[in-house]
C-alpha positions in Angstrom: -17.7 -4.0 -28.7 -20.9 -5.2 -27.1 -23.2 -8.1 -26.7 -26.9 -8.1 -25.9 -28.6 -10.7 -23.7 -32.3 -10.9 -22.8 -33.6 -12.1 -19.5 -37.4 -11.6 -19.8 -38.1 -8.0 -18.8 -34.4 -7.2 -18.4 -32.0 -6.5 -21.3 -28.3 -6.7 -20.6 -25.8 -4.9 -22.8 -22.2 -6.1 -22.1 -19.6 -3.6 -23.1 -15.8 -4.0 -23.6 -12.9 -2.8 -25.7 -9.4 -4.2 -26.5 -7.7 -2.9 -23.3 -10.4 -4.1 -21.0 -10.6 -7.5 -22.7 -6.8 -7.8 -22.3 -7.3 -7.8 -18.5 -10.5 -9.8 -18.6 -12.8 -6.8 -17.8 -16.2 -5.8 -19.1 -19.1 -3.9 -17.7 -22.8 -4.1 -18.3 -25.7 -1.7 -18.5 -29.2 -2.9 -18.1 -32.6 -1.8 -19.6 -35.7 -2.5 -17.5 -39.1 -0.9 -18.0 -37.5 1.6 -20.3 -35.0 2.6 -17.6 -31.3 2.4 -18.4 -29.2 1.3 -15.3 -25.8 2.9 -15.7 -24.2 4.4 -18.8 -21.0 2.5 -19.5 -17.5 3.8 -20.0 -16.3 6.8 -22.1 -14.2 4.8 -24.4 -17.4 3.1 -25.6 -19.2 6.4 -26.1 -19.9 5.7 -29.9 -21.5 2.3 -29.1 -23.4 3.7 -26.2 -24.7 6.6 -28.3 -25.9 4.1 -30.9 -27.6 2.0 -28.2 -29.3 5.1 -26.8 -30.7 5.7 -30.3 -31.8 2.1 -30.8 -33.1 1.3 -27.3 -34.6 4.8 -26.7 -34.6 4.6 -22.9 -37.0 7.0 -21.2 -34.7 7.5 -18.2 -31.2 6.8 -16.8 -30.4 5.8 -13.3 -26.8 5.6 -12.0 -25.4 3.3 -9.3 -22.3 5.4 -8.6 -19.8 7.8 -10.1 -17.0 5.5 -11.3 -16.2 6.0 -15.0 -17.2 2.6 -16.1 -20.7 3.2 -14.8 -21.3 6.9 -15.2 -18.9 7.6 -18.1 -21.6 8.3 -20.7 -24.1 10.0 -18.4 -23.4 13.4 -19.9 -24.0 12.0 -23.3 -27.4 10.8 -22.2 -28.2 14.2 -20.7 -27.1 15.9 -23.9 -29.8 13.8 -25.7 -32.5 15.0 -23.3 -32.8 11.7 -21.4 -34.1 12.4 -17.8 -31.6 11.2 -15.2 -31.7 10.1 -11.6 -28.4 10.1 -9.6 -27.6 10.5 -6.0 -26.3 14.0 -5.0 -23.0 12.6 -4.0 -22.6 11.0 -7.4 -23.4 14.2 -9.1 -20.8 16.0 -6.9 -18.1 13.6 -8.1 -19.1 14.0 -11.7 -18.9 17.8 -11.4 -15.4 17.5 -9.7 -14.1 15.1 -12.4 -11.3 13.7 -10.1 -8.1 12.7 -11.7 -7.8 9.1 -12.9 -4.6 7.0 -13.1 -3.3 5.8 -16.4 -4.7 2.3 -16.2 -8.2 3.6 -15.8 -7.8 6.2 -18.6 -6.5 3.4 -20.9 -9.2 0.9 -20.0 -12.3 3.1 -19.5 -11.5 6.7 -20.4 -12.2 10.0 -18.9 -15.9 11.1 -18.6 -16.9 14.3 -20.4 -17.6 17.5 -18.5 -20.8 17.1 -16.6 -24.0 18.7 -17.9 -26.8 19.5 -15.4 -29.9 17.5 -16.5 -32.8 19.5 -17.9 -35.1 16.9 -16.4 -34.7 14.9 -13.2 -36.2 11.4 -13.2 -38.3 10.5 -10.2 -36.9 7.0 -9.4 -39.2 4.0 -10.2 -36.5 1.6 -9.0 -35.8 2.2 -5.3 -32.2 3.4 -4.6 -30.7 1.7 -1.6 -27.5 3.3 -0.2 -24.9 0.6 -0.1 -21.5 2.3 0.4 -18.1 0.6 0.7 -17.1 0.2 -2.9 -17.7 4.0 -3.1 -19.2 6.4 -0.7 -22.1 7.2 -3.1 -22.9 3.6 -4.2 -26.5 2.6 -4.6 -28.2 -0.7 -5.6 -31.5 -0.3 -7.4 -34.3 -2.4 -6.2 -37.4 -3.4 -8.1 -39.7 -4.8 -5.4 -42.4 -5.6 -8.0 -40.2 -8.3 -9.5 -37.8 -9.0 -6.7 -34.9 -7.8 -8.9 -31.8 -6.1 -7.6 -29.4 -4.2 -9.8 -26.3 -4.5 -7.8 -23.8 -2.2 -9.5 -20.4 -3.0 -8.0 -21.6 -4.3 -4.6 -21.0 -8.0 -5.1 -18.4 -8.6 -7.9 -18.0 -12.3 -6.9 -17.8 -14.1 -3.6 -14.1 -14.5 -3.4 -13.0 -11.3 -5.0 -10.2 -9.9 -2.7 -9.4 -6.6 -4.3 -10.6 -3.1 -3.6 -9.8 0.5 -4.4 -7.5 2.2 -1.9 -10.3 4.5 -0.7 -12.9 1.7 -0.1 -14.0 0.7 3.4 -14.3 -3.1 3.7 -16.2 -2.9 6.9 -18.8 -0.6 5.4 -19.0 -3.0 2.4 -19.8 -5.9 4.7 -22.7 -4.0 6.2 -23.9 -3.1 2.7 -23.9 -6.7 1.6 -26.1 -7.5 4.6 -28.4 -4.7 3.8 -28.9 -5.9 0.2 -29.4 -9.5 1.3 -32.2 -8.3 3.7 -34.2 -7.2 0.7 -34.5 -10.9 -0.2 -34.0 -10.5 -4.0 -35.0 -13.3 -6.3 -32.8 -12.0 -9.1 -29.6 -9.9 -9.0 -27.8 -8.4 -11.9 -24.1 -7.5 -11.2 -22.5 -4.9 -13.3 -19.5 -7.1 -14.2 -20.8 -10.7 -13.6 -24.3 -10.5 -15.1 -27.1 -12.5 -13.7 -26.3 -13.9 -10.2 -28.1 -17.1 -9.3 -29.5 -17.4 -5.8 -28.6 -13.8 -4.9 -29.3 -14.0 -1.1 -26.9 -16.9 -0.8 -24.3 -15.2 -3.0 -24.5 -11.9 -1.0 -24.3 -13.8 2.4 -21.4 -15.9 1.1 -19.4 -12.9 0.1 -20.2 -11.2 3.5 -19.1 -14.3 5.4 -15.9 -14.7 3.2 -14.9 -11.0 3.8 -15.7 -11.2 7.6 -13.4 -14.2 7.9 -10.7 -12.6 5.8 -10.9 -9.3 7.7 -10.7 -11.2 11.0 -7.6 -13.1 9.8 -5.9 -9.8 8.8 -6.8 -8.2 12.2 -5.3 -11.2 14.1 -2.1 -11.1 12.1 -1.7 -7.3 12.5 -2.2 -7.5 16.2 0.4 -10.2 16.4 2.8 -7.8 14.7 2.9 -9.3 11.2 3.9 -6.9 8.4 1.6 -5.8 5.6 3.9 -7.7 3.2 3.7 -10.9 5.1 -0.1 -10.7 5.5 -0.4 -10.0 1.8 1.4 -13.2 1.0 0.0 -15.5 3.7 -3.7 -14.3 4.0 -4.3 -12.8 0.7 -2.4 -15.2 -1.5 -0.1 -12.5 -2.9 -0.9 -9.5 -5.2 -2.8 -9.8 -8.5 -1.6 -8.3 -11.7 -4.1 -5.5 -11.6 -2.7 -4.5 -8.2 0.7 -3.9 -9.9 -0.8 -2.3 -13.0 -2.8 0.2 -10.9 0.2 1.0 -8.7 -1.7 -0.3 -5.7 -4.9 1.8 -6.3 -7.0 -1.3 -6.9 -5.3 -4.2 -5.1 -5.3 -6.8 -2.4 -2.8 -4.7 -0.5 -5.5 -2.0 -0.2 -7.6 -4.4 1.8 -4.8 -5.0 4.3 -4.0 -1.3 4.6 -7.7 -0.5 5.2 -7.8 -3.0 8.1 -4.5 -1.7 9.5 -6.0 1.8 9.5 -8.9 0.5 11.5 -7.1 -1.7 14.1 -3.7 -0.2 14.6 
């Protein structure tokens, strides 16, 4: 299933399926200047294939390797579309790391990677913004003041993260993106973000305060379980469904690894 929205020079295609809708999840790809930003998830390959035929992008650029963003990159390559991706992103696509059941059910497993016949020289500036993943890039269009944020932002008060994320690196990346002074920002899951500098700064401040509170509790000897309840407001359903891989608990454990 998909929905198309137009924002002047930017076209948003919002993708979802029954499992993702059941947990309130969708992901977007964007078309700007004929460049497709991200490729959607493998379980939507039929729809993405039809979109490639209809939209006829002249290139694909990827923000990071996660399957909901790069899941149909091999499909684009098989159709001869030039691709830009960070070497670290390509390394992960070649490795095809194992995915837990909830990710396979919701997004699916990407096809085996195909080396592109043609590499695209980026016309949107990739800005390395790790934290959510080590290879994460935002794509910056200085000519229009537009930032394609991938999974950098995801909402001001979002408290969850993957177990391999680094929240301290994420905070620095939020500051780096805000320093670009974008006038528009398109988030991969939230769509158009109004007043992006304010939104990026607000998330950074929220996370700095939250991380500081966790640090204080840990140094006082509080348990992870207690901090999860008192500081984080308890675990979310996704945290249980993912067996802790994508959870609020992961935030607390990441801070504990840093300060203890």
